C-alpha positions as CSV (number, residue, x, y, z in Angstrom):
1,M,13.0,-13.8,14.9
2,N,12.9,-12.7,11.4
3,Q,11.6,-9.2,10.2
4,S,8.5,-10.5,8.6
5,A,7.3,-12.5,11.6
6,I,7.8,-9.3,13.9
7,T,5.9,-7.0,11.5
8,I,3.1,-9.4,11.1
9,R,2.9,-10.2,14.8
10,Y,2.7,-6.6,15.7
11,A,0.2,-5.6,12.8
12,K,-2.0,-8.5,13.9
13,A,-2.1,-7.4,17.5
14,F,-3.0,-3.8,16.5
15,F,-5.5,-5.0,14.0
16,T,-7.2,-7.2,16.6
17,F,-7.2,-4.2,18.9
18,A,-8.7,-1.9,16.4
19,K,-11.3,-4.5,15.7
20,E,-12.3,-5.0,19.3
21,K,-12.5,-1.3,19.8
22,D,-14.4,-0.6,16.6
23,L,-11.8,1.8,15.5
24,R,-10.6,0.3,12.3
25,E,-11.2,3.3,10.1
26,T,-9.6,5.8,12.6
27,L,-6.6,3.7,13.2
28,K,-6.3,2.8,9.4
29,S,-6.0,6.4,8.5
30,D,-3.4,6.8,11.3
31,M,-1.4,4.1,10.0
32,E,-1.7,5.4,6.3
33,L,-0.4,8.8,7.5
34,I,2.6,7.0,9.4
35,F,3.3,4.6,6.2
36,S,3.3,7.6,3.8
37,I,5.8,9.5,6.0
38,C,7.9,6.4,6.0
39,E,7.7,6.2,2.2
40,K,8.4,10.0,1.7
41,S,11.1,10.8,4.4
42,S,14.3,9.2,4.5
43,D,15.3,11.3,7.4
44,F,12.3,9.6,9.4
45,I,13.7,6.2,8.3
46,L,17.3,7.2,9.4
47,L,15.6,8.2,12.8
48,L,13.9,4.8,13.1
49,E,17.0,2.8,12.4
50,S,19.5,5.0,14.3
51,P,21.2,3.2,17.3
52,V,22.4,6.6,18.5
53,V,19.1,8.0,19.3
54,T,17.7,6.8,22.6
55,K,14.4,5.3,23.1
56,M,13.4,8.2,25.2
57,K,14.3,10.8,22.7
58,K,12.5,8.8,19.9
59,T,9.4,8.6,22.1
60,E,9.7,12.3,22.5
61,L,9.9,13.0,18.7
62,F,7.1,10.6,18.0
63,V,4.8,12.6,20.5
64,H,5.9,15.9,19.2
65,M,5.4,14.8,15.6
66,F,2.0,12.8,16.0
67,D,0.3,14.3,19.1
68,G,-3.0,15.7,18.0
69,N,-2.5,14.3,14.5
70,I,-3.3,10.5,15.4
71,H,-5.4,8.7,17.8
72,S,-3.9,8.3,21.4
73,H,-4.1,4.5,20.9
74,T,-1.7,4.7,17.8
75,L,0.6,7.2,19.7
76,N,0.6,4.5,22.6
77,F,1.1,1.8,20.0
78,L,4.2,3.6,18.7
79,K,5.5,4.1,22.1
80,L,5.2,0.4,22.8
81,I,7.1,-0.5,19.5
82,V,9.9,2.0,20.7
83,E,10.0,0.6,24.2
84,N,10.5,-2.8,22.7
85,K,13.2,-1.7,20.3
86,R,11.2,-2.7,17.2
87,E,11.1,0.9,15.6
88,S,12.9,0.0,12.6
89,H,10.0,-2.3,11.7
90,I,7.4,0.4,11.6
91,P,7.0,0.6,7.9
92,G,6.6,-3.1,7.5
93,I,4.1,-3.0,10.6
94,C,2.1,-0.4,8.9
95,R,2.2,-2.2,5.6
96,N,0.9,-5.5,7.2
97,F,-1.7,-3.6,9.2
98,L,-3.1,-1.9,6.0
99,S,-3.2,-5.4,4.2
100,L,-5.1,-6.8,7.2
101,I,-7.6,-4.0,7.0
102,R,-8.1,-4.5,3.2
103,E,-8.6,-8.1,3.7
104,D,-11.1,-7.7,6.5
105,Q,-13.2,-5.2,4.3
106,N,-12.8,-7.2,1.2
107,I,-10.9,-4.5,-0.5
108,K,-8.8,-5.2,-3.4
109,T,-6.0,-2.8,-4.9
110,A,-5.5,-2.3,-8.7
111,V,-3.3,-0.2,-10.9
112,L,-4.7,1.2,-14.2
113,I,-1.9,2.1,-16.6
114,T,-2.8,4.1,-19.9
115,A,-0.9,5.8,-22.4
116,S,-2.3,9.2,-21.6
117,E,-4.6,10.7,-18.9
118,I,-8.0,9.5,-18.9
119,E,-11.2,11.1,-17.5
120,I,-12.3,10.7,-14.0
121,D,-15.7,9.4,-15.2
122,T,-14.1,6.7,-17.1
123,I,-12.0,5.7,-14.3
124,K,-15.0,5.5,-11.9
125,K,-16.9,3.5,-14.6
126,I,-13.9,1.0,-14.8
127,E,-14.0,0.8,-10.9
128,K,-17.5,0.1,-10.9
129,L,-17.5,-2.5,-13.3
130,I,-14.4,-4.4,-11.8
131,E,-16.3,-3.9,-8.2
132,K,-19.4,-5.4,-9.6
133,D,-18.0,-8.2,-11.5
134,L,-15.6,-9.3,-8.5
135,D,-17.9,-8.5,-5.8
136,V,-15.3,-6.4,-3.9
137,K,-14.4,-2.8,-3.0
138,L,-11.8,-1.5,-5.2
139,E,-8.8,1.0,-4.4
140,L,-7.9,1.9,-8.1
141,S,-4.8,4.0,-8.8
142,T,-3.7,5.2,-12.3
143,K,-0.5,5.6,-14.0
144,V,0.5,7.2,-17.3
145,N,3.1,5.2,-19.5
146,P,3.1,6.4,-23.2
147,D,5.3,3.5,-23.9
148,I,2.3,1.3,-24.1
149,I,1.2,3.4,-27.1
150,G,-2.6,2.9,-26.6
151,G,-5.0,0.5,-24.7
152,M,-4.5,-0.1,-21.2
153,I,-2.8,-2.5,-18.5
154,L,-4.9,-3.4,-15.5
155,R,-2.9,-4.9,-12.5
156,L,-5.3,-6.4,-9.8
157,E,-3.1,-7.5,-7.0
158,D,-1.1,-10.4,-8.4
159,K,-3.0,-10.6,-11.7
160,Q,-2.4,-8.5,-14.8
161,C,-4.7,-7.9,-17.8
162,D,-2.6,-6.4,-20.7
163,A,-4.7,-5.0,-23.4
164,S,-1.9,-2.4,-24.7
165,V,-1.3,-1.6,-28.2
166,A,2.5,-2.3,-27.5
167,T,1.6,-5.8,-26.4
168,Q,-0.7,-6.5,-29.4
169,L,2.2,-5.3,-31.7
170,K,4.7,-7.6,-30.1
171,K,2.3,-10.5,-30.5
172,I,1.7,-9.7,-34.1
173,K,5.4,-9.6,-34.8
174,Q,6.2,-12.9,-33.1
175,T,3.3,-14.4,-35.1
176,L,4.9,-13.0,-38.2
177,L,8.4,-14.3,-37.2
178,E,7.0,-17.7,-36.5
179,T,5.2,-17.8,-39.8
180,E,8.2,-16.8,-41.7
181,L,10.4,-19.5,-40.1
182,K,8.1,-22.3,-41.2
């Protein structure tokens, strides 16, 4: 079975369980915690992928790391994953679970890229405008990229709106070059 199918199957099963038990928000925050550890700790990933560390030792380490920090259902889910020798798939399972939660709650993710830091009030206004326009809940993150010179780039899932000065200058340059060639 390919990796993607495994991660989707486990994520869907845990999502269905979370929905049935009405624990979506609790289990979502658990999965966000685990996923952030996966993203930030290469040692944790090495542990997950290590064939040398036994199932029992991995389970003990998970209990030691997460007991009291995540819901018991999430901890039991992690134990089940280890028991089935699927622990190397935990980052993908978390990613797919969080995607299912966002889809269920009509949450879209977006990234706002600007040339310099912008005020929180401005970010909130942009967020509200997009939410109202698209009738969704928005998770907006920001990045600073001085190379865009000014303006902004908004990436909403697989779409991008580029209103940066750098792009406008490139368009003007291209237009001038095309005009010169005629």
